C-alpha positions in Angstrom: 64.6 -32.1 117.8 60.8 -32.1 117.9 60.8 -28.3 118.3 63.2 -27.9 115.4 61.1 -30.1 113.2 58.0 -28.1 114.0 59.8 -24.8 113.1 60.9 -26.3 109.8 57.3 -27.5 109.1 55.9 -24.0 109.8 58.7 -22.5 107.6 57.6 -24.9 104.8 54.0 -24.0 105.2 54.7 -20.3 104.9 56.7 -20.8 101.7 54.0 -22.9 100.2 51.2 -20.5 101.1 52.9 -17.3 100.1 54.4 -18.9 96.9 50.9 -20.0 95.7 49.4 -16.6 96.4 52.1 -14.9 94.4 52.2 -17.2 91.5 48.4 -17.4 91.2 48.3 -13.6 91.1 46.3 -13.3 94.4 49.3 -11.2 95.6 49.8 -9.0 92.5 53.0 -8.1 91.0 54.3 -4.9 92.6 52.1 -5.4 95.6 53.7 -4.8 99.0 53.3 -7.5 101.6 52.1 -6.5 105.1 54.7 -5.6 107.6 56.6 -8.5 109.2 54.8 -8.4 112.5 51.3 -8.2 110.9 52.0 -11.0 108.4 53.5 -13.3 111.1 50.3 -12.7 113.1 48.0 -13.4 110.2 49.9 -16.6 109.3 50.1 -17.6 113.0 53.9 -18.2 112.8 56.9 -16.7 114.6 58.7 -13.8 113.0 61.8 -16.1 112.8 59.9 -18.7 110.7 58.5 -16.0 108.5 61.9 -14.4 107.9 63.4 -17.8 106.9 60.5 -18.4 104.5 60.9 -14.9 103.0 64.6 -15.7 102.4 63.6 -18.7 100.4 61.0 -16.8 98.4 63.5 -14.1 97.7 66.0 -16.7 96.4 63.3 -18.0 94.0 63.0 -14.4 92.7 59.4 -14.0 93.8 59.9 -11.1 96.2 62.4 -8.4 97.1 62.9 -6.4 100.3 64.0 -2.8 100.5 64.6 -0.7 103.6 62.2 2.1 102.9 59.5 0.4 100.8 59.3 -3.0 102.5 58.8 -6.3 100.8 57.0 -6.5 97.4 56.2 -9.1 94.8 58.6 -9.0 91.9 57.8 -9.0 88.1 57.6 -12.5 86.5 60.8 -11.9 84.5 62.7 -12.2 87.8 61.1 -15.5 89.0 63.1 -18.6 88.8 60.8 -20.3 86.3 62.6 -23.6 86.4 62.4 -23.9 90.2 60.4 -27.0 91.1 58.2 -25.1 93.5 57.5 -22.2 91.1 56.6 -24.7 88.4 54.3 -26.7 90.8 52.6 -23.5 91.9 52.0 -22.4 88.3 50.5 -25.8 87.5 48.3 -25.8 90.5 46.8 -22.4 89.5 45.9 -24.0 86.1 48.3 -23.2 83.3 47.5 -20.2 81.1 47.6 -20.7 77.3 50.9 -18.8 77.2 52.5 -21.1 79.9 51.2 -24.2 78.2 52.6 -23.0 74.8 56.0 -22.5 76.5 55.9 -26.0 77.9 55.2 -27.4 74.4 58.1 -25.4 73.0 60.4 -26.7 75.7 59.3 -30.3 74.9 59.9 -29.7 71.2 63.5 -28.6 71.9 64.4 -31.2 74.5 62.5 -34.5 74.0 63.2 -35.4 70.4 66.9 -34.9 71.0 66.7 -36.9 74.2 65.0 -39.8 72.4 67.8 -39.8 69.7 70.5 -39.7 72.4 68.8 -42.6 74.3 68.7 -44.7 71.1 72.5 -44.2 70.8 73.5 -44.6 74.5 70.9 -46.6 76.4 71.9 -49.6 78.4 69.8 -52.8 78.5 68.7 -52.0 82.0 67.6 -48.5 81.0 65.7 -50.0 78.0 63.9 -52.3 80.5 62.8 -49.3 82.6 61.4 -47.6 79.4 59.6 -50.9 78.5 58.1 -51.2 82.0 56.8 -47.7 81.8 55.2 -48.4 78.4 53.6 -51.6 79.8 52.2 -49.6 82.7 50.7 -47.1 80.2 49.1 -50.0 78.3 47.7 -51.5 81.5 46.3 -48.1 82.8 42.6 -48.1 83.3 42.3 -44.5 84.5 43.6 -41.1 83.4 45.5 -40.7 86.6 47.3 -44.1 86.2 48.0 -43.2 82.6 49.6 -39.9 83.6 51.8 -41.5 86.2 53.0 -44.1 83.7 53.4 -41.5 81.0 55.6 -39.4 83.2 57.7 -42.4 84.1 58.2 -43.2 80.4 59.5 -39.7 79.6 61.7 -39.7 82.7 63.2 -43.1 81.6 63.9 -41.8 78.1 65.7 -38.7 79.6 67.8 -40.9 81.9 68.7 -43.2 79.1 70.5 -40.4 77.4 73.2 -41.0 80.0 73.7 -37.2 80.1 73.5 -36.1 83.7 72.5 -32.6 82.8 69.6 -33.9 80.7 68.6 -36.3 83.5 68.6 -33.6 86.2 66.3 -31.5 84.0 63.5 -34.0 84.7 63.5 -33.3 88.4 63.1 -29.6 87.7 60.2 -29.9 85.2 58.5 -33.0 86.6 55.5 -31.1 88.0 54.9 -29.1 84.9 55.2 -32.2 82.6 52.8 -34.2 84.8 50.2 -31.5 84.5 50.8 -31.2 80.8 50.4 -34.9 80.2 47.1 -34.9 82.1 45.8 -31.9 80.1 46.8 -33.5 76.8 45.3 -36.9 77.6 42.1 -35.3 78.9 41.5 -33.6 75.6 42.1 -36.7 73.5 39.1 -38.8 72.4 40.7 -41.7 74.3 43.6 -41.1 76.7 45.4 -44.2 75.3 45.4 -42.7 71.7 49.1 -41.9 72.2 50.1 -45.5 73.1 51.2 -46.5 69.6 53.5 -43.4 69.4 55.1 -44.3 72.7 55.7 -47.8 71.3 57.4 -46.3 68.3 59.7 -44.3 70.5 60.4 -47.4 72.6 61.0 -49.6 69.6 63.3 -47.2 67.9 65.4 -46.8 71.1 65.4 -50.6 71.4 66.7 -50.9 67.8 69.2 -48.1 68.3 67.8 -45.9 65.5 68.4 -42.3 66.7 66.7 -40.5 63.8 63.6 -42.7 63.9 63.4 -42.1 67.7 63.8 -38.3 67.1 61.0 -38.3 64.5 58.7 -40.5 66.6 59.1 -38.3 69.7 58.6 -35.2 67.6 55.3 -36.5 66.3 54.2 -37.4 69.8 54.8 -33.8 71.0 53.1 -32.4 67.9 50.0 -34.5 68.6 50.0 -33.3 72.3 50.0 -29.7 71.0 47.0 -30.5 68.8 45.1 -32.0 71.8 45.7 -28.9 73.9 44.6 -26.6 71.0 41.3 -28.5 70.9 40.7 -27.5 74.5 41.5 -23.8 73.9 39.2 -23.7 70.9 36.2 -25.0 72.8 
């Protein structure tokens, strides 16, 4: 069992290391990876662990293997962009303007509708979770604490839709949203500037006013976009 756990750990390390290199661009699109025996030696892992890692990276759309040409990095259009690891690697390598803009667009499409649905369907228990997250935001004394509470607030709103497809979406985009919230708050004059907007979302969900909740969330996303534009214009 100990040996198996060690193999799995090495397998995970290879996935993480190669995934980061590919997504950050250090391994360029179209670039061929070294032959299996060379790559395994460089990474100090067995060829078995390397092969298993390559299968995972292939399933994520990052690489492809062909008999005559070997293994190469695929174009971004083939990457599984909603894969949790791929999103995390993109965030770690610092989001580009284009990627941030896509995150904003995704929020505009999803979160106002989620807030409206939460106002219609939330339970008292779910409302309590949203309230607790809001209170944690209000009590936050650092940007990191704020970002954690902010993420919890938006997760609670998505879960209060009582739409399992919407709820499962959070686990996919969590890393990207976490980075997004930090970037947005960092470029605000005061990272707590968005607190009144979060209260409006909470209060409209509490009062079961779907359209008010939709509009409040829409304004919140719009202000986040403005904060990020400030960063890009500096």
